[in-house]
C-alpha positions in Angstrom: 160.1 120.9 134.7 159.2 122.6 131.6 162.4 121.7 129.9 161.9 118.1 130.9 158.4 117.9 129.4 159.6 119.5 126.2 162.2 116.7 125.8 160.2 113.6 127.2 156.6 114.3 126.5 156.6 116.6 123.2 159.8 116.0 121.8 160.0 119.4 120.4 162.4 121.7 122.5 163.8 125.0 122.7 167.8 124.8 122.0 168.8 128.0 123.2 167.1 128.9 126.4 169.3 131.6 127.5 167.9 134.2 130.1 166.8 136.5 127.4 164.8 133.9 125.9 162.7 133.0 129.0 160.1 135.2 130.9 158.5 134.5 134.2 154.8 135.3 133.7 152.6 136.7 136.7 150.6 133.5 137.1 154.0 131.5 137.5 154.1 130.0 134.3 157.5 130.1 132.1 157.3 131.8 128.6 159.7 131.0 125.9 160.6 133.3 123.0 162.8 133.4 119.9 162.3 130.1 118.3 165.0 130.2 115.7 167.0 127.2 117.4 164.2 124.4 117.9 165.0 120.7 117.6 162.8 117.6 117.8 163.2 114.0 119.0 161.6 111.1 117.7 159.3 109.0 119.9 162.0 106.2 120.2 164.5 109.0 121.3 162.1 110.1 124.1 161.3 106.5 125.2 165.2 105.5 125.2 165.9 108.7 127.3 163.1 107.8 129.8 164.8 104.3 130.0 168.1 105.6 130.5 166.8 107.7 133.5 165.2 104.6 134.9 168.3 102.5 134.2 170.4 105.1 136.3 167.7 105.0 139.0 168.1 101.1 139.4 172.0 101.2 138.9 171.4 99.0 135.7 174.5 99.8 133.8 174.5 97.1 131.4 171.1 98.4 130.1 172.1 102.0 130.3 175.0 101.2 127.9 172.5 99.7 125.6 170.5 102.9 125.8 173.6 104.8 124.5 173.7 102.4 121.5 170.0 103.2 120.6 170.5 106.8 121.0 173.6 106.9 118.8 176.3 107.6 121.1 178.0 104.2 120.5 177.9 102.4 117.3 175.8 99.0 117.0 178.0 96.1 117.9 180.3 98.0 120.2 181.7 96.0 122.9 180.2 97.8 125.9 181.9 95.6 128.7 184.5 98.0 129.1 182.4 101.1 129.3 179.8 99.7 131.7 182.4 100.2 134.7 183.0 103.7 133.7 179.2 104.7 133.5 178.8 102.9 137.0 181.7 105.2 138.4 179.9 108.1 137.3 176.5 107.2 138.9 178.0 105.9 141.8 179.6 109.3 142.7 176.0 110.5 142.4 175.2 107.8 144.9 178.0 108.4 147.4 177.8 112.4 146.9 174.0 113.5 148.1 172.0 114.8 145.5 172.5 118.3 147.0 176.1 117.9 145.8 175.5 116.6 142.4 174.1 118.2 139.4 173.7 117.7 135.7 177.0 119.7 134.9 178.8 117.4 137.1 177.3 114.6 135.2 178.1 116.1 131.8 181.6 116.7 132.8 182.3 113.2 133.8 180.8 111.7 130.9 183.0 114.2 128.5 186.0 112.4 129.9 184.7 109.2 128.7 184.6 110.5 125.0 188.4 110.5 125.0 188.6 107.1 126.5 186.0 105.0 124.6 184.6 105.3 121.0 181.7 107.4 122.1 180.3 110.3 119.8 177.9 112.7 120.8 175.1 113.1 118.0 174.3 116.7 117.0 170.7 116.8 118.3 172.0 115.6 121.7 174.7 118.4 121.8 171.8 120.6 121.7 169.8 118.8 124.3 172.8 118.8 126.7 173.4 122.6 126.1 169.7 123.2 126.6 169.7 121.5 129.9 172.9 122.9 131.0 171.7 126.4 130.3 168.3 125.8 132.1 169.9 124.1 135.1 172.3 127.3 135.4 169.3 129.8 135.2 167.5 127.6 138.0 170.7 127.6 140.3 171.0 131.6 139.9 167.5 131.7 141.1 167.8 129.0 143.6 171.4 128.0 144.6 170.5 124.8 145.9 168.5 123.7 142.7 169.6 120.1 141.4 168.5 118.7 138.2 168.4 115.3 139.4 166.0 116.0 142.1 163.7 117.2 139.4 164.4 114.5 136.8 164.0 111.2 139.0 160.7 112.3 140.4 159.4 113.4 137.0 160.3 110.1 135.2 158.9 108.0 138.0 155.7 109.9 138.0 155.2 109.4 134.3 156.0 105.7 134.4 153.5 105.2 137.2 150.8 107.5 135.9 150.8 107.7 132.0 148.4 105.4 130.3 150.6 105.1 127.1 151.2 101.7 126.1 154.8 101.8 125.7 155.2 103.5 129.3 153.1 100.8 130.7 155.2 98.1 129.1 158.4 100.0 130.6 156.9 99.8 134.0 156.7 96.2 133.9 160.2 96.1 132.6 161.2 98.1 135.6 159.2 95.8 138.3 160.6 92.7 136.9 164.2 91.9 136.5 166.0 89.9 133.9 165.1 86.7 135.8 161.6 87.4 136.0 161.6 88.2 139.8 159.5 91.2 141.0 161.5 94.0 142.3 159.6 95.1 145.4 162.1 97.7 146.3 161.9 99.2 143.0 158.1 99.7 143.0 158.4 101.2 146.5 161.4 103.5 145.2 159.3 104.7 142.3 156.3 105.6 144.3 158.5 107.4 146.7 160.3 109.3 144.0 157.1 110.1 142.2 155.7 111.5 145.4 158.6 113.8 146.2 158.2 115.6 143.0 158.1 119.4 143.2 155.9 120.4 140.5 152.8 121.1 142.9 150.4 118.4 141.5 149.2 115.5 143.9 150.0 112.1 142.8 147.2 110.1 141.7 147.7 106.3 140.8 143.8 105.5 140.6 144.0 104.9 136.6 147.3 102.8 137.1 145.7 100.5 139.8 142.5 100.2 137.6 144.6 99.2 134.6 146.8 97.0 136.5 143.5 95.1 137.8 142.4 94.6 134.4 145.6 93.4 133.3 145.9 91.0 136.0 142.6 89.4 135.1 143.1 89.0 131.5 146.9 88.3 131.2 147.6 84.8 132.7 151.3 85.2 132.6 151.4 88.4 134.5 148.9 86.9 137.1 151.2 84.0 137.5 154.2 86.1 138.0 152.6 88.4 140.6 151.2 85.5 142.5 154.9 84.1 142.6 156.1 87.4 143.8 153.7 87.7 146.5 154.4 84.2 147.7 158.3 84.3 147.0 160.6 82.2 149.2 157.5 80.0 150.4 156.2 83.0 152.4 153.6 85.6 151.9 154.9 88.8 151.3 152.9 90.6 154.0 155.5 93.1 154.8 156.1 94.2 151.5 152.2 94.5 150.6 151.5 96.5 153.9 154.4 98.9 153.1 152.9 99.3 149.4 149.4 99.9 150.8 150.7 102.5 153.2 152.4 104.3 150.3 149.4 104.1 148.3 147.0 105.1 151.0 146.5 108.7 149.9 147.3 108.5 146.3 144.3 106.0 145.0 140.6 107.3 145.1 138.6 104.1 146.0 135.3 105.7 145.0 136.5 106.3 141.5 137.9 102.7 141.3 134.4 101.4 142.4 132.7 103.7 139.9 134.9 102.4 137.1 134.3 98.8 138.1 130.6 99.5 137.7 130.5 101.4 134.6 133.3 99.4 132.9 131.9 95.9 134.0 130.8 94.9 130.5 133.7 96.0 128.6 136.0 94.2 131.3 133.9 90.9 131.1 134.3 91.1 127.3 138.1 91.4 127.5 138.3 88.6 130.0 136.0 86.4 127.7 138.1 87.1 124.8 141.5 86.4 126.7 139.9 83.2 127.7 138.7 82.2 124.3 142.1 83.0 122.8 143.8 80.8 125.2 141.4 77.9 124.5 141.7 78.4 120.5 145.7 78.5 121.0 145.5 74.9 122.6 
């Protein structure tokens, strides 16, 4: 988990995390030493890596190919159509084999084969990222033979998408929940919540802020409100079953008392935003 946080939250990561450079502290924390090989990722790199994991979870291989262009694995303008099926084959292997039998080393080996078949190059900084993750996965598997990187990565990214209040991640969450045709993806939302709840970092999933932010956005963003109403009444029926399943999933992850308190204390600011949104709409006409 600390390796993922280095990459996707801080963007500053240890490039040589072999066993001699990692210590387990008495309180359960991990300590790194020897910072002679440290690399940094840009904010865009971090966001695109999160996109790539989300696209893998959602089996959106066309978008994943676009992620590889943005990360520098493919040159801009590359025809990705021949590459998309190859990416799909790699991740479908992960789907057909259980996660218990599929690890990051397997993904890396399969991806390396593509380098010889397609115009893919691995940027130097990502060679370091890959080596770092492989080394850390190897250490984890030595300590816990049934450890699997993907079982940690998927829940971590799902949890960040659902709980991080960063504007770019909120935007990505909306991109995940609506497909290219603007249709709401009920199954994706359920899958994200289930994945986030399955994370093994020991912390409880708390979606109170997410629900509060969503409620505010629902009132102030007319387009989003319209899209969600359409989602709830899709195919000329009220999506009662889907809403009931979500309510059951969220039952233990939303603090109703905090929501009520935030509604009271944040009422004036909420009304100000609503009035501003309404006035902008009127002026635009």
